N, CA, C and O atoms as a GROMACS GRO file, in nm:
protein
  476
    1UNK      N    1   4.878  14.759   7.504
    1UNK     CA    2   4.885  14.862   7.606
    1UNK      C    3   4.864  14.794   7.741
    1UNK      O    4   4.784  14.701   7.755
    2UNK      N    5   4.937  14.844   7.841
    2UNK     CA    6   4.926  14.793   7.977
    2UNK      C    7   4.901  14.908   8.072
    2UNK      O    8   4.958  15.016   8.058
    3UNK      N    9   4.814  14.884   8.170
    3UNK     CA   10   4.781  14.984   8.271
    3UNK      C   11   4.817  14.927   8.407
    3UNK      O   12   4.780  14.814   8.438
    4UNK      N   13   4.890  15.004   8.488
    4UNK     CA   14   4.928  14.962   8.623
    4UNK      C   15   4.892  15.071   8.721
    4UNK      O   16   4.929  15.187   8.702
    5UNK      N   17   4.820  15.035   8.826
    5UNK     CA   18   4.782  15.132   8.929
    5UNK      C   19   4.836  15.082   9.062
    5UNK      O   20   4.800  14.974   9.109
    6UNK      N   21   4.923  15.164   9.122
    6UNK     CA   22   4.983  15.123   9.249
    6UNK      C   23   5.047  15.246   9.313
    6UNK      O   24   5.107  15.328   9.243
    7UNK      N   25   5.036  15.259   9.444
    7UNK     CA   26   5.102  15.366   9.515
    7UNK      C   27   5.061  15.505   9.470
    7UNK      O   28   5.146  15.594   9.468
    8UNK      N   29   4.938  15.527   9.434
    8UNK     CA   30   4.882  15.656   9.394
    8UNK      C   31   4.929  15.706   9.258
    8UNK      O   32   4.894  15.818   9.219
    9UNK      N   33   5.007  15.627   9.185
    9UNK     CA   34   5.050  15.667   9.051
    9UNK      C   35   5.011  15.559   8.951
    9UNK      O   36   5.042  15.442   8.969
   10UNK      N   37   4.942  15.600   8.846
   10UNK     CA   38   4.906  15.510   8.737
   10UNK      C   39   5.014  15.518   8.630
   10UNK      O   40   5.065  15.625   8.600
   11UNK      N   41   5.048  15.404   8.572
   11UNK     CA   42   5.143  15.399   8.462
   11UNK      C   43   5.076  15.328   8.345
   11UNK      O   44   5.024  15.217   8.359
   12UNK      N   45   5.078  15.393   8.230
   12UNK     CA   46   5.025  15.334   8.107
   12UNK      C   47   5.142  15.319   8.010
   12UNK      O   48   5.215  15.415   7.985
   13UNK      N   49   5.157  15.199   7.955
   13UNK     CA   50   5.265  15.171   7.859
   13UNK      C   51   5.203  15.120   7.730
   13UNK      O   52   5.120  15.029   7.731
   14UNK      N   53   5.244  15.180   7.621
   14UNK     CA   54   5.202  15.136   7.489
   14UNK      C   55   5.328  15.106   7.408
   14UNK      O   56   5.406  15.196   7.377
   15UNK      N   57   5.349  14.979   7.374
   15UNK     CA   58   5.465  14.937   7.296
   15UNK      C   59   5.436  14.972   7.150
   15UNK      O   60   5.343  14.918   7.090
   16UNK      N   61   5.515  15.062   7.093
   16UNK     CA   62   5.486  15.115   6.960
   16UNK      C   63   5.547  15.035   6.845
   16UNK      O   64   5.508  15.058   6.730
   17UNK      N   65   5.639  14.945   6.868
   17UNK     CA   66   5.704  14.875   6.758
   17UNK      C   67   5.610  14.799   6.666
   17UNK      O   68   5.632  14.800   6.545
   18UNK      N   69   5.506  14.735   6.715
   18UNK     CA   70   5.416  14.670   6.619
   18UNK      C   71   5.351  14.771   6.524
   18UNK      O   72   5.314  14.735   6.412
   19UNK      N   73   5.337  14.895   6.566
   19UNK     CA   74   5.275  14.998   6.483
   19UNK      C   75   5.377  15.059   6.388
   19UNK      O   76   5.349  15.072   6.269
   20UNK      N   77   5.494  15.095   6.438
   20UNK     CA   78   5.592  15.162   6.352
   20UNK      C   79   5.685  15.064   6.281
   20UNK      O   80   5.750  15.101   6.183
   21UNK      N   81   5.691  14.940   6.328
   21UNK     CA   82   5.763  14.835   6.258
   21UNK      C   83   5.914  14.843   6.255
   21UNK      O   84   5.975  14.775   6.173
   22UNK      N   85   5.977  14.922   6.339
   22UNK     CA   86   6.123  14.931   6.340
   22UNK      C   87   6.181  14.824   6.430
   22UNK      O   88   6.132  14.802   6.541
   23UNK      N   89   6.288  14.757   6.383
   23UNK     CA   90   6.354  14.659   6.469
   23UNK      C   91   6.485  14.715   6.525
   23UNK      O   92   6.550  14.649   6.606
   24UNK      N   93   6.525  14.835   6.482
   24UNK     CA   94   6.650  14.895   6.529
   24UNK      C   95   6.637  14.961   6.666
   24UNK      O   96   6.734  14.970   6.741
   25UNK      N   97   6.517  15.007   6.699
   25UNK     CA   98   6.492  15.078   6.824
   25UNK      C   99   6.362  15.027   6.884
   25UNK      O  100   6.260  15.018   6.815
   26UNK      N  101   6.364  14.994   7.013
   26UNK     CA  102   6.241  14.959   7.085
   26UNK      C  103   6.180  15.090   7.136
   26UNK      O  104   6.250  15.170   7.199
   27UNK      N  105   6.052  15.111   7.108
   27UNK     CA  106   5.988  15.238   7.137
   27UNK      C  107   5.862  15.217   7.219
   27UNK      O  108   5.776  15.135   7.185
   28UNK      N  109   5.851  15.294   7.329
   28UNK     CA  110   5.738  15.283   7.420
   28UNK      C  111   5.680  15.422   7.446
   28UNK      O  112   5.754  15.517   7.470
   29UNK      N  113   5.549  15.433   7.441
   29UNK     CA  114   5.481  15.554   7.483
   29UNK      C  115   5.442  15.531   7.629
   29UNK      O  116   5.376  15.432   7.661
   30UNK      N  117   5.483  15.623   7.718
   30UNK     CA  118   5.460  15.604   7.861
   30UNK      C  119   5.390  15.726   7.918
   30UNK      O  120   5.428  15.840   7.891
   31UNK      N  121   5.287  15.700   7.999
   31UNK     CA  122   5.214  15.807   8.067
   31UNK      C  123   5.205  15.774   8.215
   31UNK      O  124   5.175  15.661   8.253
   32UNK      N  125   5.231  15.874   8.299
   32UNK     CA  126   5.214  15.862   8.442
   32UNK      C  127   5.106  15.961   8.483
   32UNK      O  128   5.102  16.074   8.434
   33UNK      N  129   5.018  15.919   8.572
   33UNK     CA  130   4.912  16.008   8.619
   33UNK      C  131   4.883  15.985   8.766
   33UNK      O  132   4.898  15.875   8.818
   34UNK      N  133   4.841  16.093   8.832
   34UNK     CA  134   4.807  16.086   8.974
   34UNK      C  135   4.717  16.204   9.008
   34UNK      O  136   4.712  16.304   8.936
   35UNK      N  137   4.645  16.190   9.118
   35UNK     CA  138   4.567  16.302   9.170
   35UNK      C  139   4.605  16.334   9.314
   35UNK      O  140   4.539  16.414   9.380
   36UNK      N  141   4.714  16.268   9.362
   36UNK     CA  142   4.746  16.287   9.503
   36UNK      C  143   4.892  16.317   9.534
   36UNK      O  144   4.922  16.362   9.645
   37UNK      N  145   4.985  16.295   9.441
   37UNK     CA  146   5.126  16.323   9.467
   37UNK      C  147   5.185  16.397   9.348
   37UNK      O  148   5.126  16.399   9.240
   38UNK      N  149   5.300  16.457   9.368
   38UNK     CA  150   5.369  16.526   9.259
   38UNK      C  151   5.452  16.427   9.178
   38UNK      O  152   5.514  16.337   9.233
   39UNK      N  153   5.451  16.445   9.046
   39UNK     CA  154   5.530  16.361   8.956
   39UNK      C  155   5.661  16.427   8.914
   39UNK      O  156   5.730  16.376   8.826
   40UNK      N  157   5.695  16.540   8.975
   40UNK     CA  158   5.810  16.617   8.931
   40UNK      C  159   5.941  16.536   8.935
   40UNK      O  160   6.028  16.559   8.850
   41UNK      N  161   5.957  16.445   9.028
   41UNK     CA  162   6.082  16.369   9.034
   41UNK      C  163   6.090  16.259   8.928
   41UNK      O  164   6.196  16.199   8.910
   42UNK      N  165   5.979  16.232   8.855
   42UNK     CA  166   5.977  16.129   8.752
   42UNK      C  167   5.981  16.188   8.611
   42UNK      O  168   5.944  16.121   8.514
   43UNK      N  169   6.025  16.312   8.598
   43UNK     CA  170   6.030  16.374   8.465
   43UNK      C  171   6.132  16.308   8.374
   43UNK      O  172   6.121  16.320   8.252
   44UNK      N  173   6.230  16.237   8.430
   44UNK     CA  174   6.321  16.157   8.349
   44UNK      C  175   6.299  16.011   8.385
   44UNK      O  176   6.368  15.955   8.470
   45UNK      N  177   6.202  15.950   8.319
   45UNK     CA  178   6.162  15.813   8.352
   45UNK      C  179   6.274  15.712   8.324
   45UNK      O  180   6.271  15.601   8.376
   46UNK      N  181   6.372  15.751   8.241
   46UNK     CA  182   6.481  15.657   8.208
   46UNK      C  183   6.562  15.616   8.331
   46UNK      O  184   6.630  15.514   8.328
   47UNK      N  185   6.555  15.695   8.438
   47UNK     CA  186   6.625  15.661   8.562
   47UNK      C  187   6.555  15.551   8.641
   47UNK      O  188   6.612  15.497   8.736
   48UNK      N  189   6.432  15.518   8.602
   48UNK     CA  190   6.350  15.426   8.679
   48UNK      C  191   6.314  15.298   8.603
   48UNK      O  192   6.231  15.221   8.651
   49UNK      N  193   6.374  15.274   8.486
   49UNK     CA  194   6.335  15.159   8.406
   49UNK      C  195   6.451  15.063   8.380
   49UNK      O  196   6.569  15.098   8.390
   50UNK      N  197   6.411  14.940   8.348
   50UNK     CA  198   6.505  14.835   8.313
   50UNK      C  199   6.431  14.742   8.216
   50UNK      O  200   6.311  14.719   8.231
   51UNK      N  201   6.502  14.689   8.116
   51UNK     CA  202   6.445  14.596   8.020
   51UNK      C  203   6.509  14.460   8.041
   51UNK      O  204   6.631  14.449   8.046
   52UNK      N  205   6.426  14.355   8.053
   52UNK     CA  206   6.474  14.220   8.075
   52UNK      C  207   6.406  14.127   7.974
   52UNK      O  208   6.283  14.130   7.961
   53UNK      N  209   6.484  14.045   7.904
   53UNK     CA  210   6.426  13.950   7.809
   53UNK      C  211   6.426  13.810   7.868
   53UNK      O  212   6.496  13.781   7.965
   54UNK      N  213   6.345  13.723   7.807
   54UNK     CA  214   6.341  13.583   7.850
   54UNK      C  215   6.470  13.510   7.819
   54UNK      O  216   6.495  13.402   7.872
   55UNK      N  217   6.554  13.569   7.733
   55UNK     CA  218   6.683  13.508   7.700
   55UNK      C  219   6.794  13.552   7.796
   55UNK      O  220   6.910  13.515   7.778
   56UNK      N  221   6.759  13.631   7.899
   56UNK     CA  222   6.854  13.668   8.002
   56UNK      C  223   6.924  13.801   7.983
   56UNK      O  224   7.013  13.835   8.062
   57UNK      N  225   6.887  13.877   7.881
   57UNK     CA  226   6.947  14.009   7.860
   57UNK      C  227   6.884  14.108   7.957
   57UNK      O  228   6.762  14.114   7.971
   58UNK      N  229   6.968  14.186   8.025
   58UNK     CA  230   6.921  14.289   8.118
   58UNK      C  231   6.983  14.421   8.076
   58UNK      O  232   7.106  14.434   8.068
   59UNK      N  233   6.899  14.520   8.050
   59UNK     CA  234   6.944  14.653   8.009
   59UNK      C  235   6.898  14.753   8.114
   59UNK      O  236   6.778  14.765   8.141
   60UNK      N  237   6.992  14.824   8.172
   60UNK     CA  238   6.959  14.925   8.274
   60UNK      C  239   7.001  15.065   8.232
   60UNK      O  240   6.964  15.162   8.298
   61UNK      N  241   7.077  15.077   8.124
   61UNK     CA  242   7.126  15.208   8.080
   61UNK      C  243   7.106  15.222   7.930
   61UNK      O  244   7.081  15.124   7.860
   62UNK      N  245   7.118  15.346   7.882
   62UNK     CA  246   7.110  15.371   7.739
   62UNK      C  247   6.972  15.407   7.689
   62UNK      O  248   6.951  15.420   7.569
   63UNK      N  249   6.878  15.425   7.781
   63UNK     CA  250   6.744  15.464   7.740
   63UNK      C  251   6.742  15.612   7.704
   63UNK      O  252   6.812  15.693   7.766
   64UNK      N  253   6.663  15.648   7.604
   64UNK     CA  254   6.642  15.787   7.567
   64UNK      C  255   6.498  15.823   7.602
   64UNK      O  256   6.405  15.751   7.565
   65UNK      N  257   6.479  15.933   7.672
   65UNK     CA  258   6.347  15.977   7.716
   65UNK      C  259   6.315  16.110   7.651
   65UNK      O  260   6.385  16.208   7.672
   66UNK      N  261   6.208  16.113   7.573
   66UNK     CA  262   6.159  16.235   7.510
   66UNK      C  263   6.034  16.278   7.585
   66UNK      O  264   5.923  16.232   7.556
   67UNK      N  265   6.052  16.367   7.682
   67UNK     CA  266   5.942  16.417   7.764
   67UNK      C  267   5.850  16.503   7.677
   67UNK      O  268   5.895  16.598   7.614
   68UNK      N  269   5.720  16.469   7.675
   68UNK     CA  270   5.625  16.543   7.592
   68UNK      C  271   5.526  16.623   7.674
   68UNK      O  272   5.472  16.723   7.627
   69UNK      N  273   5.502  16.580   7.797
   69UNK     CA  274   5.410  16.651   7.886
   69UNK      C  275   5.466  16.642   8.027
   69UNK      O  276   5.492  16.532   8.077
   70UNK      N  277   5.486  16.756   8.092
   70UNK     CA  278   5.550  16.758   8.223
   70UNK      C  279   5.465  16.828   8.327
   70UNK      O  280   5.518  16.905   8.408
   71UNK      N  281   5.336  16.804   8.327
   71UNK     CA  282   5.251  16.862   8.430
   71UNK      C  283   5.278  16.791   8.562
   71UNK      O  284   5.331  16.679   8.564
   72UNK      N  285   5.243  16.855   8.671
   72UNK     CA  286   5.272  16.800   8.803
   72UNK      C  287   5.197  16.669   8.831
   72UNK      O  288   5.245  16.586   8.907
   73UNK      N  289   5.080  16.651   8.769
   73UNK     CA  290   5.001  16.530   8.795
   73UNK      C  291   4.985  16.441   8.671
   73UNK      O  292   4.923  16.335   8.679
   74UNK      N  293   5.040  16.483   8.558
   74UNK     CA  294   5.033  16.403   8.435
   74UNK      C  295   5.163  16.423   8.358
   74UNK      O  296   5.192  16.533   8.311
   75UNK      N  297   5.239  16.316   8.345
   75UNK     CA  298   5.367  16.319   8.274
   75UNK      C  299   5.364  16.213   8.165
   75UNK      O  300   5.317  16.101   8.189
   76UNK      N  301   5.414  16.247   8.047
   76UNK     CA  302   5.416  16.147   7.940
   76UNK      C  303   5.531  16.175   7.844
   76UNK      O  304   5.586  16.285   7.840
   77UNK      N  305   5.565  16.072   7.769
   77UNK     CA  306   5.671  16.086   7.670
   77UNK      C  307   5.697  15.956   7.599
   77UNK      O  308   5.623  15.859   7.613
   78UNK      N  309   5.804  15.957   7.522
   78UNK     CA  310   5.845  15.840   7.444
   78UNK      C  311   5.979  15.791   7.497
   78UNK      O  312   6.076  15.867   7.507
   79UNK      N  313   5.984  15.663   7.531
   79UNK     CA  314   6.105  15.599   7.579
   79UNK      C  315   6.159  15.510   7.468
   79UNK      O  316   6.085  15.430   7.409
   80UNK      N  317   6.289  15.524   7.438
   80UNK     CA  318   6.351  15.444   7.333
   80UNK      C  319   6.479  15.380   7.385
   80UNK      O  320   6.548  15.434   7.472
   81UNK      N  321   6.509  15.264   7.330
   81UNK     CA  322   6.635  15.196   7.357
   81UNK      C  323   6.677  15.126   7.228
   81UNK      O  324   6.595  15.063   7.161
   82UNK      N  325   6.804  15.138   7.193
   82UNK     CA  326   6.854  15.068   7.074
   82UNK      C  327   6.835  14.919   7.094
   82UNK      O  328   6.860  14.866   7.202
   83UNK      N  329   6.791  14.851   6.989
   83UNK     CA  330   6.757  14.710   6.998
   83UNK      C  331   6.876  14.619   6.966
   83UNK      O  332   6.860  14.517   6.898
   84UNK      N  333   6.992  14.656   7.014
   84UNK     CA  334   7.106  14.566   6.997
   84UNK      C  335   7.208  14.589   7.108
   84UNK      O  336   7.222  14.699   7.162
   85UNK      N  337   7.279  14.482   7.138
   85UNK     CA  338   7.387  14.486   7.236
   85UNK      C  339   7.493  14.389   7.187
   85UNK      O  340   7.463  14.274   7.155
   86UNK      N  341   7.614  14.434   7.181
   86UNK     CA  342   7.725  14.351   7.133
   86UNK      C  343   7.696  14.292   6.994
   86UNK      O  344   7.732  14.178   6.966
   87UNK      N  345   7.632  14.372   6.908
   87UNK     CA  346   7.603  14.329   6.772
   87UNK      C  347   7.486  14.234   6.756
   87UNK      O  348   7.459  14.189   6.645
   88UNK      N  349   7.414  14.203   6.864
   88UNK     CA  350   7.300  14.111   6.858
   88UNK      C  351   7.172  14.186   6.897
   88UNK      O  352   7.175  14.279   6.977
   89UNK      N  353   7.060  14.142   6.837
   89UNK     CA  354   6.932  14.201   6.872
   89UNK      C  355   6.895  14.167   7.016
   89UNK      O  356   6.915  14.055   7.062
   90UNK      N  357   6.841  14.265   7.086
   90UNK     CA  358   6.789  14.242   7.221
   90UNK      C  359   6.656  14.170   7.210
   90UNK      O  360   6.634  14.068   7.275
   91UNK      N  361   6.567  14.224   7.128
   91UNK     CA  362   6.437  14.163   7.102
   91UNK      C  363   6.435  14.126   6.954
   91UNK      O  364   6.430  14.213   6.867
   92UNK      N  365   6.439  13.996   6.928
   92UNK     CA  366   6.442  13.947   6.791
   92UNK      C  367   6.354  13.823   6.776
   92UNK      O  368   6.266  13.798   6.858
   93UNK      N  369   6.380  13.748   6.672
   93UNK     CA  370   6.301  13.628   6.640
   93UNK      C  371   6.302  13.524   6.752
   93UNK      O  372   6.204  13.453   6.772
   94UNK      N  373   6.413  13.515   6.825
   94UNK     CA  374   6.425  13.414   6.931
   94UNK      C  375   6.366  13.460   7.065
   94UNK      O  376   6.358  13.381   7.159
   95UNK      N  377   6.326  13.585   7.073
   95UNK     CA  378   6.272  13.639   7.198
   95UNK      C  379   6.125  13.602   7.211
   95UNK      O  380   6.043  13.637   7.125
   96UNK      N  381   6.092  13.531   7.318
   96UNK     CA  382   5.952  13.492   7.341
   96UNK      C  383   5.878  13.599   7.423
   96UNK      O  384   5.758  13.617   7.408
   97UNK      N  385   5.954  13.669   7.509
   97UNK     CA  386   5.892  13.774   7.591
   97UNK      C  387   5.999  13.869   7.645
   97UNK      O  388   6.118  13.836   7.650
   98UNK      N  389   5.953  13.985   7.686
   98UNK     CA  390   6.041  14.078   7.756
   98UNK      C  391   5.958  14.160   7.852
   98UNK      O  392   5.836  14.171   7.838
   99UNK      N  393   6.026  14.218   7.950
   99UNK     CA  394   5.961  14.301   8.052
   99UNK      C  395   6.026  14.438   8.054
   99UNK      O  396   6.149  14.450   8.050
  100UNK      N  397   5.946  14.540   8.061
  100UNK     CA  398   5.994  14.674   8.091
  100UNK      C  399   5.957  14.696   8.237
  100UNK      O  400   5.840  14.707   8.272
  101UNK      N  401   6.059  14.702   8.322
  101UNK     CA  402   6.040  14.712   8.467
  101UNK      C  403   6.048  14.858   8.510
  101UNK      O  404   6.139  14.930   8.468
  102UNK      N  405   5.954  14.901   8.592
  102UNK     CA  406   5.956  15.034   8.654
  102UNK      C  407   5.990  15.013   8.800
  102UNK      O  408   5.921  14.938   8.870
  103UNK      N  409   6.094  15.078   8.848
  103UNK     CA  410   6.139  15.060   8.986
  103UNK      C  411   6.118  15.187   9.067
  103UNK      O  412   6.145  15.298   9.021
  104UNK      N  413   6.069  15.168   9.190
  104UNK     CA  414   6.055  15.275   9.289
  104UNK      C  415   5.966  15.390   9.243
  104UNK      O  416   6.000  15.507   9.264
  105UNK      N  417   5.853  15.359   9.182
  105UNK     CA  418   5.755  15.461   9.144
  105UNK      C  419   5.626  15.428   9.215
  105UNK      O  420   5.566  15.326   9.182
  106UNK      N  421   5.578  15.506   9.310
  106UNK     CA  422   5.655  15.598   9.391
  106UNK      C  423   5.740  15.524   9.491
  106UNK      O  424   5.861  15.545   9.497
  107UNK      N  425   5.678  15.436   9.570
  107UNK     CA  426   5.755  15.358   9.666
  107UNK      C  427   5.734  15.209   9.643
  107UNK      O  428   5.770  15.127   9.727
  108UNK      N  429   5.677  15.175   9.530
  108UNK     CA  430   5.657  15.035   9.494
  108UNK      C  431   5.787  14.984   9.437
  108UNK      O  432   5.842  15.042   9.344
  109UNK      N  433   5.837  14.874   9.492
  109UNK     CA  434   5.970  14.828   9.451
  109UNK      C  435   5.979  14.801   9.302
  109UNK      O  436   6.080  14.832   9.239
  110UNK      N  437   5.873  14.743   9.244
  110UNK     CA  438   5.883  14.707   9.103
  110UNK      C  439   5.746  14.684   9.042
  110UNK      O  440   5.658  14.624   9.104
  111UNK      N  441   5.728  14.734   8.919
  111UNK     CA  442   5.610  14.704   8.836
  111UNK      C  443   5.659  14.669   8.698
  111UNK      O  444   5.760  14.723   8.653
  112UNK      N  445   5.590  14.580   8.630
  112UNK     CA  446   5.640  14.534   8.500
  112UNK      C  447   5.535  14.544   8.391
  112UNK      O  448   5.417  14.513   8.412
  113UNK      N  449   5.580  14.586   8.273
  113UNK     CA  450   5.504  14.574   8.149
  113UNK      C  451   5.562  14.452   8.081
  113UNK      O  452   5.682  14.449   8.052
  114UNK      N  453   5.480  14.352   8.055
  114UNK     CA  454   5.528  14.228   7.995
  114UNK      C  455   5.473  14.216   7.853
  114UNK      O  456   5.353  14.231   7.831
  115UNK      N  457   5.562  14.188   7.760
  115UNK     CA  458   5.523  14.170   7.620
  115UNK      C  459   5.559  14.028   7.580
  115UNK      O  460   5.676  13.989   7.587
  116UNK      N  461   5.459  13.950   7.537
  116UNK     CA  462   5.482  13.813   7.492
  116UNK      C  463   5.458  13.804   7.342
  116UNK      O  464   5.368  13.868   7.288
  117UNK      N  465   5.539  13.723   7.277
  117UNK     CA  466   5.522  13.702   7.134
  117UNK      C  467   5.396  13.619   7.111
  117UNK      O  468   5.372  13.519   7.179
  118UNK      N  469   5.317  13.662   7.016
  118UNK     CA  470   5.196  13.588   6.983
  118UNK      C  471   5.230  13.464   6.903
  118UNK      O  472   5.316  13.467   6.815
  119UNK      N  473   5.162  13.357   6.935
  119UNK     CA  474   5.190  13.229   6.868
  119UNK      C  475   5.131  13.225   6.729
  119UNK      O  476   5.145  13.125   6.658
   0.00000   0.00000   0.00000
């Protein structure tokens, strides 16, 4: 789990694949929280994310967002992306690390959740 606090909005990311063990879909539990601004424009977090691997794969589209809580100051849900592109795994045995990038939340250009493979 990763916690990021910046620009009055906290972002918590929990990478669920080690728990659910699926290699077909990358799954993240994401929570946004604030006590000073409205989160209404972030109800579809898929518009604000990008996945980048250490092998040079960049994914900006195709995310599925299952909104589970849409309060004005607390938003959460499950973000999923299919773990393949052009018939190859995005995150597989050869992947040493990947980043889930959050852009422009709220006015911070970029924040990253980084996942490294354990040795």
